[in-house]
N, C-alpha and C positions, 0 to 999 in steps of 0.2 A: 276632646273639648273640655274646658273647665267652666265651672260656674263662676261668674264674676259680675260685679256691679260696675257699670261703666262710669268712670269719672271723667268729666269733660274739662278740657282746657280751652278757654274761649279763643285762644290764638292758634289752636291746632287746626290742621286741615282735615277734612273728612277722610277716614281711612276705610270706609265700607267697601269701596271699589277694590282695594287691595285685598281685603278679607275675602271677597267673592271670587276674585281671580285665583288667590292662593288655594282656596278650597274647592275649586272647580264647580262652583254653583252656577246653575243655568237659568234660575228664575226665583222670584220671591212670591210667597203667598201671604196675604194679609187677611186677618179677621177685619171686620168693619166696625161694628158698634163697640165703643170704648177702646178702640185701637186707633183707627183713623178719625173717627167722629166722637165728639163729646156727648155721647148718648145718655150718660148718667145725668148730666145737667138738664138735658131735654126732658127726661122722665121726671126729674124733680120739679121742673116747671109745671108739668102736667099734674103731678100730685098736689102741688100747692094750689094751683088754680081750682082743682076739684075740691080740695079741702075748704077753700074760701067759700065756694058756692054752697057746699054742704053746711058750713057754719052759719050762713045766712038763713038756712032752713031750720036750724035748731033753735034759734032765738034763745041761746044760752047766755048766762052771765060770764062764761069763759070767753076771753078775747078770741075773735075770729082767727087771728094768726096762730094762737096756740092750738086751736082745733085743727087747722090746716097742717101744722107741723106734726101733730099726733097722727093724722091720717096718712101723711107722707111716710112717717116712720113705720106705721103698721103695714103699709104697702111694701116697704123695703123688707120687713121681716117675713112677710108671706113669700116674697120672691126668693129669699134665701132658703126658707123652708122647702120650697119647690126645687131645690138643687140649682138655683140660679138659671133655671130654664125659662125661656120667654113665655109669658102669659099675655093674651090679648088685653090691651090696656083697660078697656071698659070692664072686663071681667075682673081684673086685678083690683081696680078701684071699688067695684061692687063688694068684693071680698073684704077689702080694708074697711069700708064703711059698715058692713055687717058686723065685723069684729069690734069696731069702735062703738057702735050703737046697738043695732039689731038687724036681723034679716028683713024684718018688715020695713024698717026705716030705709034700708038699702034699696029695696024694691021701689019705695016711694021716690027715692032720689035718682033712680035710673035715668029718667028722661032729662033731668037737669045735667047729670054727668055726661050723658051722650052729647048734649048740646055744647057743653064746655069743651069736650075733647074732640069736637068735629074737625079741628085743625090738624090733629096729631099725625095721622097717617098720610096726609096730603102734603105735608111739609117735611123737612129734613133737619136733623141735628146739625150743628155747625162742625166744621173741621177743627181739630186741635190747631193752635196757632202755628205749629211748625209742620203740620202734615203736608201742606203744599210743597214746602221746601224739600222734604224727604222724597215725595213722589217725583218731583221734577229732577232731583239728583239721579234717581234710578233711570229716569227717561233719558238723561243726558248721555248715558253709555248703553242705551238700547237693551236694558235688561228686562225680559218679559216679567209682567206682574199679573197676578190673579187675585181677586178679592172674593172671599168666601164668608157668607153671613148666615146666621141662624135667624131667619126672617121670612115674613111673607114676601112672595115674589113682587107684588105690586109696590110694597113699601121700599124694597131694595131698589127697584127701578127708579123711584123718586130720589133716593139717596145717591145712587150712582150718577144720575142726571145732574144733581147738584155738584158732585165732584168734577164732572166733565166741564160744567159751566165755570167753576172756580179755578180749575187748573189748566183747562184746555186739553186735558188728556183723557182718552177713553180707554178703560180697562175691561177685559172680559171678567165676568163675575158669575158666581153660583150662589143661589139662595137655597139653603136647606130649610124646608118648611118647619115651622115650630111644632107641628104634630109629629115630626121625625127627630131622630138623634143626629146631632152634628158630631160625627165620629170619624174613625180612621178611614172608613170607606168613602165618606163624603169628602174628606181631604184628598183622597186618591182621585175622586171624580174631578175635583177642582184642578188638580195638577194635570189631568188628562186634557183639560181645555187648552193647555199650553203645549200639548204633546210631550209632556215630561213625566217622569216618575218622581214621586215625592222625595226619594233619596237624592235627587239632583237639585233640591230646592232649599231655600231658607224660608222658614215659616215663622210669622210674627203674630202674636195674639195676647189678649189680656186674661183669658180664662184658662186656668189649668185643666178644667174638666172638658171643655169644648174645643180647645185649641192645642194646648201644649201636650197633654197626654195622648190625645188621638193622633197628633202629628208624629210623635215618637213611635206609637204603635204602628203607624202606617209605614215607618221606615225612614223618616226624615232624620238626617244626621245633624242638622243645624237649626235649632229651635230657640226663639227669643221670646221670653216672657215679659210683657209690658206690665210691670208690677206697680200700679199707681199708688197703692196704699202701704208699701213697705212691708208686706207680709213675708213670713219666713218660707223659703222654698222647702217643700217636704224633703226629708232625708233621702228618700228613694230616687229623687230626681237630681240630686246633687251630682255633679260630674257629667251631666247630660244637657244642661240648659244654660243659656246666657240670660242674664237678668238686667233689664233697664227700667228706669222710672218714668221716662218721658219719651215720646215717639222720636224726638230729634236725637236722642242718645244712640239710636240705631246707626247713625252716620259714623259713629266712632268705634265700631266693633274691632 
């Protein structure tokens, strides 16, 4: 396998089926958040809504929008500092507000934040614009698909229900709780839901730490990194990973 950035030709026919048949792939495993779903945008909405509510409490001369953006950026920083591991949203917002202002103010704001974020885990992020096309293409030649997320079970149920409603397709799925690691063993468990070994699958995800490296460690031979932000692939992964920038690029492996 080579590392390559997929260049799309708008007039070309999807080649994924040929790639799958040539490499004797028997199933596909997808990460969920920021792979099939635009979860980053959904979180940003929550951060901005929280920030605007907090700004109303501060009665500051700084424009509310600037305060909201600062709190959003602080929440993002904390997430990265935590190794990009999921943190319950109200906890993450509390941490961001505490860093922005003070722990005492964050405690005072907790009830307002909880009310603002009451929608978050009962609704789902939207699919990326071409996710439905990709999933229906795989369904068209009956390739088994598993979805594996680092998420609370209840929220994954909500998100997978939305996918079923939008696409008309129901996929088996595995939620690895955020208190645990999404690692090579959890990817093996996901593959077992299809009665497959990871080595027989194509794995697609946006996180090097939670998707790409664990899938390789589990024995996957065909791994696709959905690299939204054009980051450099680490040197040690070159020669082992396909790189795409949008989910629809998967159709042209």
